[in-house]
N, C-alpha and C positions, 0 to 999 in steps of 0.2 A: 358063479358069482357075477361074472361080467354081464351075462344075460339078464340077471336080476336088477343090476344097477342102471342099465340102459333105459328102461321105461321110466324109472324115477328121475333120471337126468332130463329126459324129454319133457316130462310133466313140469319139472321145475323151470325149464327154459320157457315153456309156454306161459307159465304164471308170470315170470319176469317180463316177458314181452308184453303181456296184457297190461301189467301195471304201468310199464313205460308208455304204452299207447294211451292209457287213461290219463296219465300225467300230461302227455303231450296235448291231448284234447282239452285238458283243463287249463293249459297255459294261455294267458290272455293275448289278444292281438297286439302286434308291435305298434308302437307309437312312432310317427314320422312327421317331419316338416316338409312341406311342399311349396313349389313356386310354379308359375305358369310359364311354359315355353313361349317365346315371343320373337318376332322379326325385329332385327336391329341392324344398324350399319356397322360392319366390322371390316377391318383391314388386315392383311397378312403382316405380321410383325416379326421382328428379330430381337432376341434378348441380348443386351449388351451390359457391360460393367462400367461403372463410373467411380470417381473419387472426389471426395470433398477437399477443396483446395482453398488457399487464402489468396485474397487479392494482392496482399503484400507479404512477401516472405524474403527478408533481407539479411545478409551478413554485413553488419555494421563494421566498417574498417576505420583504423586510426588515420588521421590526416596530418599527424605530426609524430616524430619519433620521440620516445621517452619511456619511462617505467610506469607500469600500471599500479596505481595506488588505491583504486576503488573499482568494484565491478558488481553489477546487479546479480543476485542469485537466480539460479534456474527456477522457473515457475513464477517469477515476479511479474505482476501485471502493471504496466506503466501506461501513462497517458502521453499524448503527443507533447513534446517539450520537456518531459521529465529527464533528469540526469540518469544515465545508465552506466557510465564509466568515467573515471578521472585519470589523467596522466600527469605525472610530476611536472610542475611548471617552474621550478626554481631557476633552471638555466635560462628559460625564456624570459623570466622577469629580470634577470641580470642583463640579458641582451636588450631588453626594453629600456632599461635605465641608460645603457650605453647609447642606444639610438636616440633617446631624448636629449642626451648631452651633445651628440653630434648635430642634432637639429638646432640646438641653441647656438653652437659655434657657427654653423652655416648662416643662420639668420643674422648673427652679429657681424660677420664678415660682409654680408650683403648690405646691411645698413651703412657700414663704413664706406664701402665703395660707392653707394648711392650718393652720399654726401661729397665724396671725392669727385664724382662726375660733375656735380653742380659747381664745385670750387674750381675745377680745371677749365670748365666752360667760361667762367668769369675771367680767369687769368688769360685764356686764349683771346677773349674779346678785347682785353686790355693790352694784348700783345706782349704779355709777360711770361707766357709759356708756349712752347712749340705745339703744333697740332698733333704731332706724333705722341706726345705725352697724354693728350686728351684721348686719342684713339686707343692707346694702351689701357687707360683707366676704364674706358667704356667696355673694352674687351674683358677685362678682369671682372667688371660688374656683371656682365652677361654670364661669365663662367660661374660666378658666385650664385647667381640666380638659378642656374642649372643645378648646382650643388645642393641648394635648398630643396629643389624638387626631388633630387635623388634621396636626400636625407628624409624628406617627408614620406616618400614611397617606402623606404626601408623601415621607417617607424610604423607605417600602416601595416606593412607585411608582418612585423613582429606582433603588433596588436592582434592581427588576425590569427597568427599562430597561437597566441595565448588563449583565444576563444576555442581553438581546436583541442585544447587540453581537457575540455569538458565536453563529453559526448552526450548528446541529447537524442531522445527517441524521435525519429522523423514521423512516426505515426503511433497511434495507440495499439497495444498488443501485449504479447506475453513473451518473456525471455525463455527460449527453448534450448539454448546451448551456449556454453562458455567455450569459445574457440581458443582464447588465450586465458591465462591465469594471473592472479594477483602476484606482483613482484616481477613479472616478466618484462623484458625490454622489447618493445614493439617498434617496428619501422613504419614509416609513412606508407599507407596502403595495406597494412597487415589487418586481416579480419580479426575482430575481437569478440563479437557477440552476435548471436542469431536472434532476430526479433521477428515474430510472426503475428500478423493481424488476425484476430479471431472473430471480430465483428463483421457483419455483412459478407459472410463466406459465400463461395461459389462452388460449383461442381464442374468437373471436366469429364466429358463423355465423348468417346470416339465411336462413330457410327459409320456404316457403309455410305459411300458417296451417293449411291442410288437413292438414298432416303432424303436427299436434299429437298426436292420439290414437295415431298409430303410434309417435311418439317416446317416448310415455309407457311403452311396453313395451320399448323399446330401452335398453340399458345403455351402449353404446359405438358409435362411428362409425369407419369406416376413413378415414384422412386420407392424402393423397398430395401430395408437393411435390417440387421438384428436389433436396431434401436427403434424400429417402427417404419411407417410408410406415410406417404402423402404426395401431394402434387406440387411440383416445382416449376416456376415460370421459366420459359426459355429466354435467356438473356442475350445470347449472341450465337449466330451461325457463322462458322468459318468455312466457306465452300472451297477449301483447298485440301486435296488429298495427297497422301504419300504415294509415290509411283508403285511401290511394292504392296503395301497394305490396302490401298484404296479406301482409307478411312479418313473422315473429316471430323473436326472437333466441334462439339456443341457445349456452350457454357450455360449453366442453369443458375438461377438465383436461389441460394440456400439460406437467405437471411431469416426466414421464418422457421427454420429447423434448428433445434438445439443439438446438432451433431458435431463431433470433434473433427478437426482438420486431419485428413488422411484416412477417414473412414471409407471403406468400399461399399458400394450398393449396386443393386440391379435395376434396370429399367427396360422397357420395351418400346421399340421405335418402329413405326409403320414403314414398310419397304415396298408397298404395292397399293394399287387403287382400292378404295373401299367399295363394298356392295352390301345389299340387304340380304341377310342370312338368318335362318332359324337358329336361335341361340338359347343355351341354358347355362346356369352357373357351373363353374368348374367343380364345385362340391357335389354336383349330381353324378359325376362320372364314377363308375365302379370298375376298378381294374382287377381282372381275374385271369386265370389261365386261358379261358375260352375267349378272351378279348375284352374290349371296353364296352360297357353297357350302361343304360340308365333304366330306372324303374318308373313306369307310368302308373298312376292311380286311376282306376276305373270304378265308377259307381253303377251298381245293378240291383236287382231285387234281392240278391244274396248279401248285399252290403258293399263295403268298400274293399276292393282287392287290388293287388299289384300285378303288373305285367312287365316282364323283363324284355328289353329291346336292345340288341347289340347295335352299336353305332360306329360310324367313322367320324373321327374328330377333325374339324377343319380349322379355319382361322380363329384366333383368340385375341381378345383385347381386355385388359383389366381382369375382372372376375368372371367374364363371360367367354363362352367358347361355342363355335358353330358345330352342330351335330347333324348327321344324316343317317337314317335308319338303314341297316344292311338287309332288312327284310321288307320286300315291297308291300306285303300284307300288313305291316305294322308301322306305317308311316307316322311320324310325329308331326302334329299340327299345332298351329298357334292356339294358345289357350289350354293345351294339355297340361295336366298337373303332374309335375316331375318331382320325385323324392330327392331332397338335398341333404337330409340328415335322417339317420336311422336305417340306412340301406345296407349296413355292413353284413347283416345276417339274412337278408332277404334272398329268396330263390325264385320268386315269381308265383303268383296264385295265392299268396297268404292274405288273410284279412288284416287290415291295419286301421289304426285310429289316427286321424289328422289332428295335430296340435298346432296352435297358432304360432308359437315361437319356440326357441331353443330352451328357454327356462322351463316351460311346461314339459318339454321332452325329457330333460334331465331329471326334473322332479319325479316324473312317472317312473323312470328307471330305478331311482333310489327306493321308491316305495315298492316296486315289484321285487327288487332284490331282497328287501326287508321281509316282505311277505313270504318269499320262498325260504328264507332262513328260518322264519318262525315255524313254517310248516314242517321243515326238516327236523327242527328241534322237538316238535310235538311227536313226530314219528319215532 
């Protein structure tokens, strides 16, 4: 029985292989997108992290002791000068009335002594009063004048304290934290509320100090985060590095980005001189067990076919990366067409069809898959 089944199994296997070969031959050429390799100026770069920060992030403190009777809610957006907290002012208003009364008394005493000085001078001229009495009156007048100044300073101080019971936003921003709560008694200098400016945000990036001279020539950096990417202008360089980390701070202008304060992002900073190198888009790199490679498209009498070239990756900047062929016989030259999309299943030597853009590439794949499904259903 075993001898009888072996020829049948072999025949069946041959038929299956033949059918698969026929299907493979009928499978249409792969569609790809290509770009030309080109010489471009690239610099060795280092990837660093940055954080979006606020120009003003302040803990607003009380300037007078008292009980909190009003406090802005977390998340409240306030403009500069808006009231963000109130402290009970009853005791200060009582002290204000007392200071005003003391001021009236001091002024009345000064007016009396001023007239007394005039009267004692006349009496002294008429030799009806000794000089000592005049001197004593003048002294009392000067003391009363000083008392008026002290009373005025005390009154001004209490008026100033009264303004401190109303805390106003020193800048426009958003309330992010209530450090104290309603009803609490706060002392002078106690932090009450945290206010963060969200307009005209900046970014803080710490980079190697060796990148300083290269950053002096740069005007902007490419920043990338989960919320998107774009170019941010370099706002300030701080050429002072920590002795241990050897990192200096770079400030970027993030006012054109709608990114929240505290968001982390990535950026690349040049840390070496630039040079002209042969570059291709990063999307052209195909990573496999055998190493990194790119696929070059060649045109011949047989049509358009692909050629796999293993490469060594060099300096990169933005979406471009320098490549060097590992095979002397397969050097990549300026103008060579390199596959950037559709290379996932390529092995080299296949026929391909060049599409102008990614939309045409995706549309082709959907139509091919539909045709394959229809063919399978018919069978």
